[in-house]
C-alpha positions as CSV (number, residue, x, y, z in Angstrom):
1,M,-12.3,7.8,28.7
2,S,-15.7,7.2,26.9
3,L,-16.4,6.4,23.2
4,A,-20.0,6.3,22.4
5,L,-21.1,5.1,18.9
6,F,-23.6,7.9,18.4
7,D,-20.8,10.5,19.2
8,V,-18.7,8.7,16.5
9,A,-21.5,8.9,14.1
10,L,-22.1,12.6,14.8
11,A,-18.4,13.5,14.4
12,A,-18.4,11.6,11.1
13,V,-21.5,13.4,9.6
14,S,-20.3,16.8,11.0
15,A,-16.9,16.2,9.2
16,L,-18.8,15.8,6.0
17,G,-20.5,19.1,6.4
18,H,-24.1,17.9,7.0
19,V,-24.5,19.5,10.5
20,A,-23.1,22.8,9.3
21,E,-25.2,22.8,6.1
22,A,-28.4,22.3,8.1
23,Q,-27.4,24.9,10.7
24,V,-25.9,27.7,8.4
25,L,-27.9,27.2,5.2
26,G,-31.1,25.7,6.6
27,T,-31.1,23.0,3.9
28,E,-30.7,19.4,3.7
29,R,-28.3,17.7,1.3
30,Q,-30.0,15.9,-1.6
31,R,-29.1,12.5,-3.1
32,F,-26.5,13.0,-5.8
33,G,-25.6,9.4,-6.7
34,N,-22.1,8.8,-7.5
35,D,-21.3,12.5,-8.1
36,L,-18.6,14.0,-5.9
37,Y,-20.4,16.6,-3.7
38,G,-19.2,20.2,-3.8
39,A,-16.7,19.7,-6.6
40,F,-16.5,17.5,-9.9
41,G,-16.2,13.8,-9.8
42,A,-18.3,11.4,-11.9
43,M,-18.6,7.9,-13.2
44,F,-17.9,7.3,-16.9
45,T,-18.2,4.2,-19.2
46,T,-15.7,3.4,-22.0
47,A,-16.2,2.0,-25.5
48,D,-15.5,-1.5,-24.1
49,A,-18.1,-1.1,-21.4
50,E,-15.6,-0.5,-18.5
51,R,-16.5,1.8,-15.8
52,L,-14.3,4.4,-14.2
53,Y,-14.3,7.3,-11.9
54,A,-12.5,10.5,-12.5
55,V,-12.3,13.7,-10.4
56,G,-11.2,17.4,-10.8
57,I,-10.9,18.7,-7.3
58,S,-7.6,20.8,-7.4
59,N,-7.1,23.1,-10.4
60,K,-4.4,20.8,-11.7
61,Q,-6.6,17.8,-11.6
62,W,-9.3,19.7,-13.4
63,R,-7.0,21.0,-16.0
64,S,-5.5,17.6,-16.5
65,L,-9.1,16.0,-17.0
66,L,-10.0,18.6,-19.6
67,E,-6.8,18.3,-21.6
68,A,-6.8,14.5,-21.6
69,T,-10.5,14.4,-23.0
70,G,-10.0,17.3,-25.3
71,T,-13.0,19.1,-23.8
72,A,-11.3,22.4,-22.6
73,D,-12.8,24.6,-25.2
74,A,-16.2,23.0,-24.9
75,V,-16.2,23.2,-21.1
76,A,-15.0,27.0,-21.4
77,A,-18.0,27.7,-23.8
78,L,-20.4,26.0,-21.2
79,A,-19.0,28.2,-18.5
80,L,-19.5,31.3,-20.5
81,D,-23.0,30.4,-21.5
82,A,-24.1,29.6,-17.9
83,G,-22.3,32.6,-16.3
84,L,-20.1,30.3,-14.1
85,D,-16.5,30.2,-13.3
86,F,-15.1,26.6,-13.4
87,A,-11.9,27.7,-11.5
88,D,-14.4,27.5,-8.4
89,E,-15.2,23.9,-7.3
90,G,-18.8,24.9,-6.5
91,D,-19.6,26.1,-10.0
92,R,-18.2,22.8,-11.4
93,F,-20.6,20.9,-9.2
94,A,-23.6,23.2,-10.3
95,A,-22.8,22.3,-13.9
96,R,-21.8,18.7,-13.3
97,T,-24.6,17.2,-15.6
98,E,-23.4,19.1,-18.6
99,I,-19.7,18.6,-17.8
100,K,-20.3,14.8,-17.5
101,A,-22.0,14.8,-20.8
102,L,-19.1,16.4,-22.5
103,I,-16.4,14.2,-20.9
104,Q,-18.5,11.1,-21.4
105,S,-18.6,11.7,-25.1
106,W,-14.8,11.4,-25.3
107,V,-14.5,8.5,-22.9
108,G,-17.3,6.6,-24.5
109,S,-15.4,6.7,-27.8
110,H,-12.2,5.2,-26.4
111,R,-11.4,1.8,-24.9
112,L,-10.2,1.5,-21.3
113,A,-6.5,1.1,-22.3
114,E,-6.7,4.2,-24.4
115,V,-8.3,6.3,-21.6
116,A,-5.8,4.9,-19.1
117,E,-3.0,5.9,-21.4
118,A,-4.3,9.4,-21.8
119,F,-5.2,10.0,-18.2
120,D,-2.0,8.6,-16.8
121,A,0.2,10.7,-19.2
122,L,-1.3,13.9,-17.9
123,G,-1.8,12.8,-14.2
124,V,-5.5,12.7,-14.1
125,C,-7.0,11.5,-10.8
126,W,-9.0,8.4,-11.7
127,G,-9.6,4.8,-11.1
128,R,-11.4,1.9,-12.7
129,Y,-14.4,0.2,-11.1
130,Q,-13.7,-3.3,-10.1
131,S,-15.3,-6.1,-8.0
132,F,-13.7,-7.3,-4.8
133,L,-12.9,-10.6,-6.6
134,E,-11.1,-8.6,-9.3
135,L,-9.3,-6.6,-6.6
136,V,-8.0,-9.7,-4.8
137,A,-7.0,-11.5,-8.0
138,E,-5.7,-8.7,-10.2
139,D,-4.6,-5.6,-8.3
140,P,-1.1,-5.6,-6.8
141,R,-2.2,-2.9,-4.4
142,C,-4.3,-5.5,-2.7
143,S,-1.4,-8.0,-2.2
144,E,1.8,-8.5,-0.3
145,E,3.5,-6.4,-3.0
146,S,1.8,-3.5,-1.2
147,E,3.2,-1.9,2.0
148,L,-0.3,-2.3,3.6
149,Y,-1.0,-6.0,3.5
150,R,0.5,-9.1,5.1
151,T,-0.8,-12.7,5.0
152,V,-2.0,-14.0,8.3
153,D,-2.9,-17.6,9.2
154,Q,-6.2,-17.5,11.1
155,P,-6.9,-20.7,13.1
156,G,-10.1,-22.4,11.9
157,I,-10.4,-20.2,8.8
158,G,-7.1,-20.2,6.8
159,S,-4.7,-17.8,5.3
160,Y,-5.9,-14.4,3.9
161,L,-4.6,-10.7,3.4
162,S,-4.9,-8.6,6.4
163,P,-4.1,-4.9,6.4
164,G,-2.0,-3.1,9.0
165,S,-2.1,0.6,9.6
166,P,-2.1,2.7,6.5
167,V,0.6,4.7,8.0
168,A,3.9,3.1,6.8
169,F,7.5,4.3,7.2
170,D,10.0,3.1,4.6
171,G,7.8,0.2,3.8
172,M,7.4,-0.7,7.4
173,L,3.9,-0.9,8.9
174,S,3.7,0.9,12.3
175,V,1.3,-2.1,13.4
176,E,1.7,-5.5,11.8
177,P,-1.4,-7.5,11.3
178,T,-1.8,-10.6,13.4
179,P,-4.5,-13.3,13.7
180,A,-7.5,-12.6,15.7
181,P,-7.3,-14.3,19.2
182,A,-9.7,-17.1,19.9
183,L,-12.7,-16.3,22.0
184,G,-11.6,-16.2,25.6
185,A,-7.8,-16.6,24.8
186,D,-6.9,-13.4,26.7
187,T,-9.3,-13.7,29.6
188,E,-6.8,-15.0,32.0
189,A,-4.3,-12.4,31.2
190,I,-6.6,-9.6,31.4
191,L,-8.0,-10.5,34.6
192,S,-4.6,-11.1,36.0
193,E,-3.8,-7.5,35.2
194,L,-6.9,-6.5,37.2
195,G,-5.4,-8.2,40.2
196,L,-7.3,-11.4,40.2
197,A,-5.3,-14.5,41.4
198,T,-5.0,-17.5,39.2
199,A,-7.0,-19.5,41.7
200,E,-9.8,-17.0,41.7
201,I,-9.9,-16.8,38.0
202,G,-10.3,-20.7,37.8
203,R,-13.1,-20.6,40.3
204,L,-15.0,-17.9,38.4
205,M,-14.5,-19.8,35.1
206,D,-15.7,-23.0,36.7
207,D,-18.8,-21.5,38.1
208,G,-19.5,-19.8,34.8
209,T,-19.2,-16.3,36.1
210,I,-16.6,-15.6,33.2
211,A,-16.1,-17.5,30.0
């Protein structure tokens, strides 16, 4: 078995479409800031200066976003004028600047609590920007209330939240997080599995061959 970091990097950028785009279209992807590439997703600012991100990838998400912000008619008119079909994700992406302006007009006139109420009522796919300090202090999804996190006590550091596998079954993590081992703590066990006798391990450790 082999696992080269370069191969991991290539697999990741290929999965994101960069390799196929260069090969098939002969183009290189531009920088699009926080916009969601290939569909519609953008950052918005509320009347109380909170930032959020909302997306419309599936048709249901798209319709919900337009309904919640009262922009369905204006967006339909935009599509007609531009000769685009916003049932197509690519066309939404092509007109993202104009669409963002229409939705921002509504979001910018409402406070975050009002936006949240409207978005949640219609199932909009969205989230509020928050710092990691806010995440840890305020968001129950980053706590032991979540199926993902457990508190571990790391010797020399203290207690902190550590995630297990994101795949959970009935609230049970497939792999429970544990403290990281101290440097060299597993050396003897690993070398024993390789067939080295305890005496030989001691000699190698004494002469500095292994740490």
